[in-house]
C-alpha positions, 0 to 999 in steps of 0.5 A: 268099402271106400277106395282112394281115387286113382291119380290122373297125373304122374307124381313128381317122384314117379320112376322113369323106367324108359330113362333107366332102361336107356341108361342101362343100355348105354352102360352096356355099350360103354362096357365094351369100349375095349373092343371097337367092333363089339361096341359098334354092334351094341350101338347098332343093336340099341338103335334097332331096338329103339333105345338110340335115335339115328342122330344119337347113333351117329354121335356115338360112332363119331365120338368113339371113332367106330366108323371103320369098326 
């Protein structure tokens, strides 16, 4: 029985799981925009879990005025 070779390159239509996960986490952060302390908690958790970089975390906090939250 002959099998097709395993492709060595990603196809242009491959699914970006990391990008999907990041967008899902960001949607969860935005879902808490009515509660500033909860939103900041979610941002910090996303940073701790590696979904946001330090710079992205800083931007989220500044953009949503969460410095005192």
